[in-house]
N, C-alpha and C positions, 0 to 999 in steps of 0.2 A: 503494499499498499504506499502510495507516494502522494506529496502534496503537488507535485508537478503535473500539470495537465497539457499534455501536447495539444497544439491547435487542431490537428488532424483528429483526434479523439473528440474534443469538443465539437467540432464540425460533425463528425458522424452522429454523436449523441443528439445533437440539435436536428439533423436530418431524420433521424429516427422519431423524435418527438414531433416534427411537423408532419411526417407520414401518419403517426398514429393520430394526430389532431385532425387532418384532413379526412382520413377515412372514418374516424369516430364521428365527427360532426356530419359526415356524408350519410352514414347509416341512419344517424339520428333524424336528418332531415327527411330520408325516405320513410322512416317509421313514424314521422311527425311527433317527435317526444321533445319539445322545447325546454323542457324542465330538467333533463338529465345531462349534466355537465361531464366534459371529457377531461376537463383540466385537473380534477383529482386524480385520475388514472395516471396521468403524466407525471404529475407531482410525486405519486408513490414511486414510479419508475425512477425519476431523478433521485429521490432519497435513497433509494436502494443501490443505485450507482454510487452515490457518495460514500455509503457505508462500506460497500464492497471494494472500491477502487482509491478514493481520495478523500480520505477523512481529514479534512483540515477546516476546523471550525471558525477561524477568522473569515475565510473565503465563504462559507455557507452563511455566516451572519451577515454578510454584505450582499450576497447573492439573492437569498430568500426575500427580503424586503424590496430590493430593486425589481425582482420579478413580480412580486405581489402589486406594487404600486403601477408598474406597467400594465399588467393585466387588468386591474380595476380600473384604471385611467382610461385605457383604450376601449373597453367595453362600453363606458359612459359616453365616449366620444364616438364610437363606431355604429352602436345599435340604432340611434335615430336615423342614420343614413343608409345603412346596409341591412340586408336579410338577417334575421336573429341568428342563424347557423354560421353564416359567412363572417359576421361580426366577432361572434366568439371564437371561431377557429383562427382567424387572423390575430385577434387579441391574445389567445393562448400562444400562438406560434411565436409572436414577437416578444412575449413576456419569456418564453423559454430561451429564446436568443439572447435576450438582455441578461437573464440570469446566468447562462453559461459563459457569457462573456465576462461578466464580472467575476464570476467564480474562477475562471481561467486566469484573468489579470490579476487578481488577489493572491491566488495561489503562485503565480509566478514571482509575484513581489516578495512573497513570504519564503522563497527558498534562498 
C-alpha cells in the first residue's frame, strides 16, 4: 500500500467511475427510477480502492469534501437546465474527477 498514486491509475479509476455512472444512470432512465442514485455505489467503490491501495488520510480528507461540494453544487446548477438523469450523471462524473485529482495531488505532495 502506498500513498503515491500514479496518474495513469487515477485516470483508470476515473474512467471506471464514469463508465459505472453512465451505465447506472442510463439503466435508471430506462427503468424510470429518478429517486435511486448511483453516486453512493461509486463512493463505495472509491472507498474500497482507498483502503486497499492508497490509505493516505490527508489526501482523503482533502478529496472527500472537494468531491462532495462539486457533486452537490453541480446538481443544483445542472438539474434546472438538463434532464434529471443527465444532470446527475454529469455531476457525479465531474465530482469523481475532482476528488481523484485532489487525492492524487495531495498524495504526491505528501511523499
